[in-house]
C-alpha positions as a Python dict, from the first residue, in 0.01 Angstrom:
ca = {
    (1, 'M'): (0, 0, 0),
    (2, 'S'): (-284, 187, 169),
    (3, 'E'): (-642, 64, 176),
    (4, 'F'): (-723, 328, -88),
    (5, 'D'): (-473, 170, -327),
    (6, 'Y'): (-657, -162, -312),
    (7, 'H'): (-795, -273, -645),
    (8, 'P'): (-1012, -586, -652),
    (9, 'V'): (-949, -880, -879),
    (10, 'A'): (-1243, -918, -1115),
    (11, 'T'): (-1447, -1237, -1085),
    (12, 'D'): (-1714, -1387, -1308),
    (13, 'R'): (-1986, -1334, -1045),
    (14, 'E'): (-2260, -1086, -1129),
    (15, 'I'): (-2453, -861, -891),
    (16, 'K'): (-2819, -856, -987),
    (17, 'L'): (-2950, -502, -954),
    (18, 'D'): (-3297, -405, -834),
    (19, 'P'): (-3454, -256, -1150),
    (20, 'S'): (-3659, -13, -940),
    (21, 'Q'): (-3354, 140, -772),
    (22, 'V'): (-3127, 418, -902),
    (23, 'I'): (-2753, 430, -842),
    (24, 'M'): (-2662, 797, -800),
    (25, 'S'): (-2334, 983, -764),
    (26, 'K'): (-2196, 1334, -798),
    (27, 'T'): (-1846, 1419, -913),
    (28, 'D'): (-1648, 1735, -973),
    (29, 'P'): (-1554, 1818, -1336),
    (30, 'K'): (-1251, 1588, -1313),
    (31, 'G'): (-1451, 1286, -1199),
    (32, 'I'): (-1367, 1301, -828),
    (33, 'I'): (-1652, 1158, -620),
    (34, 'E'): (-1830, 1408, -395),
    (35, 'Y'): (-2146, 1211, -317),
    (36, 'A'): (-2287, 861, -360),
    (37, 'N'): (-2630, 743, -255),
    (38, 'D'): (-2702, 442, -35),
    (39, 'Y'): (-2777, 208, -324),
    (40, 'F'): (-2447, 298, -491),
    (41, 'M'): (-2255, 197, -178),
    (42, 'E'): (-2468, -112, -120),
    (43, 'I'): (-2389, -240, -468),
    (44, 'C'): (-2023, -142, -501),
    (45, 'G'): (-1939, -247, -142),
    (46, 'Y'): (-1744, 64, -46),
    (47, 'E'): (-1813, 290, 251),
    (48, 'E'): (-1840, 668, 232),
    (49, 'Y'): (-1486, 724, 361),
    (50, 'E'): (-1351, 495, 89),
    (51, 'L'): (-1532, 671, -196),
    (52, 'M'): (-1534, 1043, -118),
    (53, 'G'): (-1245, 1223, -284),
    (54, 'K'): (-1157, 923, -501),
    (55, 'P'): (-1171, 915, -883),
    (56, 'H'): (-1483, 750, -1020),
    (57, 'N'): (-1270, 496, -1204),
    (58, 'I'): (-1234, 315, -870),
    (59, 'I'): (-1524, 104, -999),
    (60, 'R'): (-1402, 71, -1360),
    (61, 'H'): (-1408, -288, -1478),
    (62, 'P'): (-1109, -416, -1682),
    (63, 'D'): (-1351, -555, -1941),
    (64, 'M'): (-1449, -202, -2044),
    (65, 'P'): (-1276, -65, -2357),
    (66, 'K'): (-1101, 271, -2318),
    (67, 'I'): (-1285, 437, -2608),
    (68, 'V'): (-1617, 424, -2421),
    (69, 'F'): (-1482, 632, -2134),
    (70, 'K'): (-1295, 862, -2370),
    (71, 'L'): (-1622, 934, -2548),
    (72, 'L'): (-1810, 964, -2219),
    (73, 'W'): (-1573, 1227, -2077),
    (74, 'E'): (-1552, 1418, -2405),
    (75, 'R'): (-1928, 1456, -2390),
    (76, 'L'): (-1940, 1543, -2021),
    (77, 'H'): (-1670, 1808, -2059),
    (78, 'K'): (-1901, 1971, -2314),
    (79, 'G'): (-2190, 1952, -2068),
    (80, 'E'): (-2368, 1692, -2280),
    (81, 'N'): (-2559, 1389, -2158),
    (82, 'I'): (-2464, 1042, -2278),
    (83, 'H'): (-2641, 708, -2252),
    (84, 'A'): (-2384, 433, -2213),
    (85, 'L'): (-2393, 68, -2117),
    (86, 'V'): (-2118, 16, -1863),
    (87, 'K'): (-1981, -285, -1677),
    (88, 'N'): (-1870, -179, -1328),
    (89, 'L'): (-1651, -348, -1069),
    (90, 'A'): (-1751, -389, -704),
    (91, 'K'): (-1503, -395, -416),
    (92, 'D'): (-1526, -773, -384),
    (93, 'G'): (-1451, -829, -754),
    (94, 'R'): (-1807, -894, -868),
    (95, 'Y'): (-1952, -699, -1160),
    (96, 'Y'): (-2277, -526, -1250),
    (97, 'W'): (-2410, -367, -1570),
    (98, 'V'): (-2577, -26, -1576),
    (99, 'L'): (-2732, 219, -1819),
    (100, 'T'): (-2616, 576, -1755),
    (101, 'N'): (-2781, 917, -1757),
    (102, 'F'): (-2604, 1244, -1668),
    (103, 'E'): (-2694, 1597, -1565),
    (104, 'T'): (-2433, 1875, -1561),
    (105, 'K'): (-2442, 2163, -1312),
    (106, 'Y'): (-2297, 2508, -1381),
    (107, 'D'): (-2197, 2811, -1175),
    (108, 'D'): (-2326, 3163, -1244),
    (109, 'E'): (-2050, 3218, -1501),
    (110, 'G'): (-2138, 2909, -1701),
    (111, 'N'): (-1851, 2694, -1580),
    (112, 'I'): (-1912, 2327, -1513),
    (113, 'I'): (-1897, 2256, -1139),
    (114, 'S'): (-2032, 1902, -1113),
    (115, 'H'): (-2185, 1605, -1287),
    (116, 'Y'): (-2479, 1411, -1146),
    (117, 'A'): (-2500, 1052, -1269),
    (118, 'R'): (-2799, 822, -1256),
    (119, 'R'): (-2753, 454, -1329),
    (120, 'K'): (-3006, 174, -1347),
    (121, 'A'): (-3000, -196, -1422),
    (122, 'A'): (-2940, -264, -1790),
    (123, 'P'): (-3167, -510, -1975),
    (124, 'G'): (-3010, -849, -2039),
    (125, 'N'): (-3069, -851, -2413),
    (126, 'A'): (-2886, -518, -2451),
    (127, 'I'): (-2597, -642, -2237),
    (128, 'Y'): (-2561, -951, -2456),
    (129, 'Q'): (-2527, -737, -2769),
    (130, 'I'): (-2296, -468, -2629),
    (131, 'E'): (-2072, -721, -2456),
    (132, 'K'): (-1979, -873, -2791),
    (133, 'L'): (-1876, -529, -2922),
    (134, 'Y'): (-1680, -443, -2606),
    (135, 'K'): (-1490, -773, -2624),
    (136, 'T'): (-1395, -694, -2984),
    (137, 'L'): (-1280, -342, -2893),
    (138, 'L'): (-1082, -470, -2596),
    (139, 'A'): (-909, -732, -2810),
    (140, 'I'): (-811, -465, -3066),
    (141, 'E'): (-681, -241, -2786),
    (142, 'K'): (-464, -519, -2644),
    (143, 'N'): (-334, -658, -2974),
    (144, 'Q'): (-309, -333, -3171),
    (145, 'S'): (-370, -4, -2988),
    (146, 'P'): (-648, 206, -2832),
    (147, 'E'): (-631, 432, -3140),
    (148, 'T'): (-697, 136, -3371),
    (149, 'A'): (-990, 28, -3153),
    (150, 'E'): (-1127, 382, -3170),
    (151, 'K'): (-1113, 382, -3551),
    (152, 'Y'): (-1294, 47, -3562),
    (153, 'F'): (-1557, 177, -3316),
    (154, 'Y'): (-1635, 489, -3518),
    (155, 'G'): (-1625, 292, -3843),
    (156, 'L'): (-1893, 60, -3706),
    (157, 'L'): (-2112, 354, -3603),
    (158, 'E'): (-2066, 517, -3944),
    (159, 'E'): (-2171, 195, -4115),
    (160, 'K'): (-2488, 188, -3902),
    (161, 'G'): (-2545, 560, -3952),
    (162, 'M'): (-2579, 610, -3577),
    (163, 'T'): (-2418, 790, -3288),
    (164, 'Y'): (-2316, 583, -2986),
    (165, 'D'): (-2629, 699, -2800),
    (166, 'Q'): (-2853, 599, -3090),
    (167, 'F'): (-2681, 262, -3103),
    (168, 'I'): (-2746, 208, -2730),
    (169, 'L'): (-3109, 318, -2752),
    (170, 'D'): (-3155, 90, -3054),
    (171, 'L'): (-3029, -203, -2844),
    (172, 'L'): (-3278, -105, -2574),
    (173, 'N'): (-3554, -66, -2835),
    (174, 'I'): (-3658, 271, -2688),
    (175, 'N'): (-3633, 637, -2787),
    (176, 'E'): (-3502, 937, -2591),
    (177, 'K'): (-3839, 995, -2428),
    (178, 'G'): (-3851, 630, -2329),
    (179, 'V'): (-3509, 634, -2169),
    (180, 'K'): (-3606, 932, -1952),
    (181, 'S'): (-3905, 737, -1827),
    (182, 'Y'): (-3671, 444, -1764),
    (183, 'F'): (-3469, 651, -1518),
    (184, 'Y'): (-3748, 838, -1345),
    (185, 'N'): (-4013, 567, -1309),
    (186, 'T'): (-3900, 409, -983),
    (187, 'A'): (-4057, 224, -695),
    (188, 'P'): (-4317, 397, -473),
    (189, 'K'): (-4162, 661, -251),
    (190, 'A'): (-4231, 471, 72),
    (191, 'D'): (-4059, 162, -67),
    (192, 'Q'): (-3756, 365, -175),
    (193, 'N'): (-3723, 523, 169),
    (194, 'T'): (-3751, 183, 337),
    (195, 'S'): (-3485, 41, 108),
    (196, 'K'): (-3249, 333, 173),
    (197, 'K'): (-3292, 308, 549),
    (198, 'R'): (-3235, -66, 537),
    (199, 'G'): (-2916, -18, 340),
    (200, 'L'): (-2788, 255, 570),
    (201, 'F'): (-2860, 56, 888),
    (202, 'K'): (-2704, -253, 740),
    (203, 'R'): (-2376, -69, 673),
    (204, 'M'): (-2378, 107, 1011),
    (205, 'F'): (-2449, -195, 1231),
    (206, 'S'): (-2326, -498, 1040),
}
C-alpha cells in the first residue's frame, strides 16, 4: 500500500472552522484536484504533493449518503452551481462541516475545463437538521439500496415542494443573495494574508 492509498479511520472529533476563512479548490471536470488553497490543506491535513492529481473524494466522509454526491456531480456536469451541506474527512480522521459554492470554467468552445469550489463553515443549527436526514439516507442505503435512498430523498423534497438547494437555504434561513454574501464577506485582506502566510510557514517548517 502506498501513502496515497491511505484512508483515515473516521473519529468523532470535529475540526472547528474559522468562519471568516474560505476553503478553496480547483478540479478538472472529473473531480481530480489541480489546486487547493492554504486553508484547505491546513484543515484537511494533507500536503500539496498528497492532494494534487488525486480525486476530490479523498476527503469524503463515510457518513455522507451517496445521493448527495450523485446530485452534486449531475449539477456540476451541467455547469450548474449547487449549495450543499457536506461532512468532510481530514487526514487524521477528524471531520468538519462545510457549505459549498461552485463556479464552472469553460474553454472557447464551451466545454467545461474546471470547477472552482468555495467552502465555508456551516452553521450549527443547519448541521443539526441535515445530519438527521443524512443518517436516515445512509441507513436506507445500507439496509436497502442507494436507489431506494434516492427515491426517499426526492420524495421528501417533493413533499416540501423544494429543490435540494432550496431545502439547504431554508435550513440556513437565507436566500440566494444572502448565500453569496456568506461566501464573499470574509475577514479583512491583511488578516487573510497573515493567516495564509502563517499556515504556509507552519507546513513548511514544522
